[in-house]
C-alpha positions in Angstrom: -19.6 -81.0 -47.8 -20.9 -80.1 -50.9 -23.0 -77.2 -49.8 -20.1 -75.8 -47.7 -17.7 -75.8 -50.6 -20.5 -73.8 -52.5 -20.7 -71.1 -49.7 -16.9 -70.8 -49.6 -16.7 -70.4 -53.4 -19.5 -67.8 -53.3 -17.5 -66.0 -50.5 -14.3 -66.0 -52.4 -15.9 -64.7 -55.6 -17.6 -61.9 -53.4 -14.4 -60.8 -52.1 -12.8 -60.8 -55.7 -15.4 -58.4 -56.9 -15.1 -56.2 -53.8 -11.3 -56.1 -53.9 -10.6 -56.4 -57.8 -8.0 -53.9 -58.9 -7.0 -53.1 -55.5 -4.0 -50.9 -55.6 -4.2 -50.0 -59.1 -5.1 -46.4 -60.0 -8.0 -45.7 -62.5 -6.9 -43.7 -65.6 -8.4 -40.1 -64.9 -7.5 -37.2 -66.9 -8.1 -33.7 -66.0 -11.6 -32.3 -65.2 -13.6 -31.4 -68.3 -15.7 -28.0 -68.9 -18.7 -30.0 -68.0 -17.3 -31.5 -64.7 -16.3 -28.1 -63.6 -19.8 -26.7 -64.5 -21.2 -29.6 -62.3 -18.9 -28.6 -59.4 -19.9 -24.9 -59.6 -23.5 -25.8 -59.7 -23.3 -28.4 -56.8 -20.6 -27.7 -54.5 -20.8 -24.4 -52.7 -17.3 -24.8 -51.2 -15.7 -24.7 -54.9 -18.1 -21.8 -55.7 -16.5 -19.7 -53.0 -13.0 -20.5 -54.2 -10.8 -17.9 -56.0 -9.7 -18.7 -59.4 -6.5 -20.1 -58.1 -8.1 -22.2 -55.5 -10.5 -23.7 -58.0 -7.6 -24.8 -60.0 -6.0 -26.4 -56.9 -9.4 -28.1 -56.0 -9.6 -29.4 -59.4 -6.2 -31.0 -59.4 -6.8 -32.5 -56.0 -10.2 -34.0 -57.2 -8.5 -35.4 -60.4 -5.7 -37.1 -58.1 -8.2 -38.6 -55.8 -10.5 -39.9 -58.7 -7.0 -41.5 -60.1 -6.4 -43.4 -57.0 -9.9 -44.3 -55.3 -12.4 -46.4 -57.3 -16.1 -45.4 -57.0 -18.4 -48.1 -57.5 -22.2 -48.5 -57.7 -24.2 -51.4 -56.0 -27.5 -51.6 -57.6 -27.0 -48.2 -59.3 -25.2 -46.9 -62.1 -22.5 -44.0 -61.2 -23.0 -40.9 -62.7 -20.2 -38.2 -63.3 -22.0 -36.1 -60.6 -21.7 -38.9 -58.1 -18.0 -39.2 -58.7 -17.6 -35.6 -58.3 -19.5 -35.3 -55.1 -17.4 -38.1 -53.8 -14.2 -36.7 -54.5 -15.3 -33.2 -53.2 -16.1 -34.8 -50.0 -12.8 -36.2 -49.8 -10.9 -32.9 -50.6 -12.9 -30.4 -48.7 -11.5 -31.4 -45.3 -7.8 -31.7 -46.5 -7.9 -28.5 -48.9 -5.7 -26.6 -46.5 -2.8 -29.0 -46.5 0.0 -28.9 -48.8 -0.2 -32.4 -50.0 -2.7 -35.3 -48.5 -3.2 -38.7 -50.0 -5.9 -40.8 -48.3 -3.8 -44.1 -47.5 -6.5 -45.9 -45.9 -9.0 -46.2 -48.7 -9.1 -47.8 -52.0 -12.6 -47.8 -52.9 -16.1 -46.1 -52.3 -19.1 -48.2 -52.7 -22.3 -46.0 -53.5 -25.7 -47.8 -52.5 -28.9 -46.3 -53.9 -30.4 -45.3 -50.1 -29.9 -46.2 -46.5 -28.6 -49.8 -45.7 -28.2 -51.8 -42.7 -25.3 -53.3 -40.7 -25.4 -56.3 -42.9 -24.8 -53.9 -46.1 -28.3 -54.5 -47.4 -30.4 -52.0 -49.0 -33.6 -53.5 -49.2 -35.8 -54.6 -46.3 -36.4 -53.5 -42.8 -33.8 -51.9 -40.3 -32.2 -49.8 -43.0 -30.9 -46.6 -41.0 -27.2 -46.1 -42.0 -26.2 -43.3 -44.4 -22.6 -44.0 -44.5 -19.6 -45.9 -43.0 -16.1 -46.7 -43.1 -15.6 -50.4 -43.5 -13.5 -52.6 -40.9 -12.4 -56.1 -41.0 -12.9 -57.6 -44.3 -14.2 -54.3 -45.7 -11.2 -52.4 -44.5 -10.3 -49.7 -47.0 -13.7 -49.3 -48.5 -16.1 -46.9 -47.6 -20.0 -47.3 -48.4 -22.3 -44.2 -48.8 -26.0 -44.0 -49.7 -26.1 -41.8 -52.9 -29.3 -40.1 -51.7 -27.5 -38.9 -48.6 -24.5 -38.0 -50.7 -26.7 -35.9 -52.8 -28.6 -34.5 -50.0 -25.4 -33.3 -48.3 -24.7 -31.0 -51.2 -28.2 -29.6 -51.6 -29.2 -26.2 -50.6 -31.5 -27.8 -47.9 -28.7 -29.7 -46.4 -28.3 -27.5 -43.4 -25.3 -28.4 -41.0 -25.0 -32.1 -42.3 -22.9 -33.7 -45.0 -22.8 -37.4 -44.5 -19.8 -37.8 -47.0 -17.6 -35.1 -45.4 -18.4 -37.1 -42.1 -17.2 -40.2 -43.3 -14.1 -38.7 -44.7 -13.3 -36.9 -41.5 -13.4 -40.5 -39.9 -10.7 -41.5 -42.4 -8.8 -38.4 -41.4 -9.0 -39.5 -37.7 -8.2 -43.2 -38.5 -4.9 -42.2 -40.2 -3.1 -41.9 -37.1 -4.2 -45.7 -36.2 -7.2 -45.1 -33.9 -10.7 -43.8 -34.8 -11.0 -41.8 -31.4 -11.8 -38.3 -32.1 -8.3 -37.0 -31.9 -6.5 -36.6 -35.1 -3.2 -36.5 -33.7 -1.7 -36.5 -37.5 -3.5 -33.1 -38.0 -3.8 -31.4 -34.6 -0.8 -29.8 -33.0 0.1 -31.9 -30.1 -0.3 -28.8 -27.4 -3.9 -28.6 -28.6 -4.9 -32.4 -27.9 -5.6 -32.0 -24.0 -7.7 -28.8 -24.5 -9.3 -30.5 -27.6 -10.4 -33.3 -25.4 -11.7 -30.9 -22.6 -13.8 -29.2 -25.4 -15.3 -32.3 -26.5 -16.8 -33.3 -23.1 -17.7 -29.8 -22.2 -19.7 -29.5 -25.4 -21.2 -32.8 -25.1 -22.5 -31.9 -21.6 -24.2 -28.8 -23.1 -25.9 -31.1 -25.9 -27.0 -33.6 -23.2 -28.5 -30.3 -21.4 -30.3 -29.2 -24.5 -28.1 -26.1 -24.6 -26.1 -26.7 -27.8 -27.2 -26.8 -31.6 -25.0 -29.3 -32.3 -26.5 -32.7 -33.8 -27.0 -34.8 -30.7 -25.4 -37.6 -32.6 -22.3 -36.2 -31.7 -22.7 -37.4 -28.2 -22.5 -41.1 -29.3 -18.3 -40.8 -28.5 -15.6 -38.6 -29.5 -14.9 -40.0 -33.0 -18.6 -39.1 -33.8 -18.3 -35.6 -32.1 -15.2 -34.8 -34.2 -17.0 -36.0 -37.3 -20.2 -34.0 -36.7 -18.7 -30.8 -35.7 -16.4 -31.0 -38.8 -19.6 -31.4 -40.9 -20.9 -28.2 -39.2 -17.6 -26.3 -39.6 -17.6 -27.0 -43.3 -21.3 -26.6 -44.0 -22.2 -23.5 -42.1 -18.9 -22.0 -41.2 -20.1 -18.6 -40.3 -22.8 -20.0 -38.1 -20.5 -22.2 -36.3 -18.0 -19.6 -35.7 -20.6 -17.5 -34.2 -22.2 -20.0 -31.8 -19.2 -22.1 -31.1 -15.9 -19.8 -31.4 -13.5 -22.0 -29.5 -14.4 -25.1 -31.3 -14.1 -23.1 -34.7 -10.7 -21.9 -33.9 -9.5 -25.4 -32.8 -10.8 -26.9 -36.2 -9.5 -24.1 -38.2 -6.0 -24.5 -36.9 -6.5 -28.4 -37.4 -7.8 -28.1 -41.1 -5.7 -25.0 -41.8 -8.8 -23.6 -43.1 -11.0 -20.4 -42.0 -14.0 -21.1 -44.2 -16.1 -18.5 -42.5 -13.7 -16.1 -44.2 -14.0 -17.1 -47.8 -10.5 -15.6 -48.5 -9.1 -18.1 -45.9 -10.6 -21.5 -47.5 
């Protein structure tokens, strides 16, 4: 029985380090001028905001950082890492009067891609980000390289971290199914489902510029088009006006109109 007891003890210790301080808030004061400069330099969404919008964004970032831990696995967390994670969380909910993520307690940053067993070394490492389930419920895992790439000038229509936080919004009604019932007006749900399947058919036929990963299922469709909506809003509105209007009403934002962010 000795080896089994050792394995059990190791498992308990691992869980302790994953869930330590769960439910406790980190002590985070307001953003420094250096933090604001980092946001301005690296987050185009923040750059486009009017002064009062920037103040609101900064306050929301501060509140997020005070309630969700950001920890590195195999890396040391830098101030920019924390700000990019927080920005990814705030961008989708910026239009809401008040939103608190109830389904996440910590974000684990890995240096690069990882596999289904959460290993970031060796073969078969293709995962950029994921929302934890089971014993990892309440955790999000992100590749730091993907996080940084999502906010780079060359990111295009993709932002892994925003994608994962949209999954959390989707999950907030109890099901990660691509139908954000907590956000979307009830009368929009049936038209939204129809739009999903119509656009998936166009993607399959090679007639859409939406990332083909969107055809995986409805949940991935919602997350993928939300990335596009926030990263390239003008282009998305031009190419997909009906989807754009639906997401604008869902997120209560009009990012293609800089005054409507």
